[in-house]
C-alpha positions as CSV (number, residue, x, y, z in Angstrom):
1,X,-14.0,-102.7,82.8
2,X,-15.4,-104.9,85.5
3,X,-12.3,-104.5,87.6
4,X,-12.5,-100.7,87.3
5,X,-16.1,-100.9,88.6
6,X,-15.1,-103.0,91.5
7,X,-12.2,-100.8,92.6
8,X,-13.9,-97.5,92.1
9,X,-16.9,-98.8,94.2
10,X,-14.4,-100.0,96.8
11,X,-12.6,-96.7,96.9
12,X,-15.8,-94.9,97.5
13,X,-16.8,-97.2,100.3
14,X,-13.4,-98.1,101.7
15,X,-14.0,-96.1,104.9
16,X,-16.8,-98.5,105.8
17,X,-15.0,-101.8,105.4
18,X,-11.4,-102.4,104.3
19,X,-10.6,-105.3,102.1
20,X,-6.8,-106.1,102.2
21,X,-7.2,-108.4,99.1
22,X,-8.2,-105.4,97.0
23,X,-5.3,-103.4,98.4
24,X,-2.8,-106.3,97.8
25,X,-1.7,-105.6,101.4
26,X,0.4,-102.7,100.2
27,X,1.2,-99.9,102.7
28,X,-1.3,-97.0,102.5
29,X,1.0,-94.0,102.6
30,X,0.9,-90.7,100.7
31,X,3.9,-91.7,98.6
32,X,3.9,-93.1,95.1
33,X,6.6,-94.3,92.8
34,X,7.7,-92.0,90.0
35,X,8.0,-94.9,87.6
36,X,4.2,-95.1,87.5
37,X,3.9,-91.4,86.8
38,X,6.4,-91.6,84.0
39,X,4.7,-94.7,82.5
40,X,1.3,-92.9,82.4
41,X,2.8,-89.7,80.9
42,X,4.4,-91.9,78.2
43,X,1.3,-93.9,77.5
44,X,2.6,-97.1,78.9
45,X,1.1,-99.8,81.0
46,X,3.2,-100.2,84.2
47,X,4.7,-103.4,85.6
48,X,3.0,-105.0,88.6
49,X,6.4,-105.9,90.0
50,X,7.2,-102.2,90.7
51,X,4.3,-101.8,93.2
52,X,5.5,-100.5,96.5
53,X,2.4,-98.6,97.9
54,X,-1.3,-98.6,97.6
55,X,-1.1,-95.4,95.6
56,X,1.2,-97.2,93.1
57,X,-1.6,-99.7,92.6
58,X,-4.1,-96.9,91.9
59,X,-1.7,-95.4,89.3
60,X,-1.2,-98.9,87.8
61,X,-5.0,-99.1,87.4
62,X,-5.1,-95.7,85.7
63,X,-2.4,-96.9,83.2
64,X,-4.6,-99.8,82.1
65,X,-6.3,-97.2,79.8
66,X,-3.3,-97.7,77.4
67,X,-4.3,-101.3,76.9
68,X,-7.8,-100.4,75.7
69,X,-8.6,-100.9,72.0
70,X,-12.3,-100.1,71.5
71,X,-13.9,-96.7,71.2
72,X,-16.9,-97.9,73.1
73,X,-14.8,-98.8,76.1
74,X,-13.2,-95.3,76.1
75,X,-16.7,-93.8,76.1
76,X,-17.6,-96.1,79.0
77,X,-14.5,-94.9,80.9
78,X,-15.6,-91.3,80.3
79,X,-19.3,-91.8,81.2
80,X,-18.4,-93.7,84.4
81,X,-15.8,-91.1,85.3
82,X,-13.3,-93.8,86.1
83,X,-10.3,-91.5,85.9
84,X,-11.8,-88.9,88.3
85,X,-13.0,-91.6,90.7
86,X,-9.4,-93.0,91.0
87,X,-7.7,-89.6,90.9
88,X,-9.7,-88.3,93.9
89,X,-8.3,-91.0,96.0
90,X,-4.7,-90.0,95.2
91,X,-2.6,-87.2,96.8
92,X,-3.2,-83.7,95.4
93,X,0.2,-83.1,93.8
94,X,1.5,-81.6,90.6
95,X,2.3,-85.1,89.3
96,X,-1.3,-86.3,89.9
97,X,-2.7,-83.2,88.2
98,X,-0.5,-83.8,85.2
99,X,-1.7,-87.4,85.0
100,X,-5.3,-86.4,85.2
101,X,-4.9,-83.8,82.4
102,X,-2.9,-86.3,80.3
103,X,-5.4,-89.1,80.7
104,X,-8.4,-86.8,80.0
105,X,-6.7,-85.5,76.8
106,X,-5.9,-89.0,75.8
107,X,-9.5,-90.1,76.3
108,X,-10.8,-87.2,74.3
109,X,-8.4,-87.8,71.4
110,X,-8.8,-91.6,71.3
111,X,-12.5,-91.6,72.1
112,X,-13.3,-89.1,69.3
113,X,-11.3,-90.8,66.6
């Protein structure tokens, strides 16, 4: 949870001061790898070794939700709007909208069980 707080704060303030360490020195291009989209839509945590772009890193961070085991943590994610804060930094594409819907449905389902 602390990592999500750090990265979402950074994304909101990135325009003021860039930190290459938080970006893993990945290229900041509009592209993203479809393997990360597929992993999220199949409820899987992605592999770090597949990272090619800064957007891939953001998708990887969204996929961490599938490694959460506590209802209280799901509620924290919803209350802090973690998904929305990361999604807004990604390109506005059909893939990203599918991911947002999928993750929100997943949170609702798991968070209310």
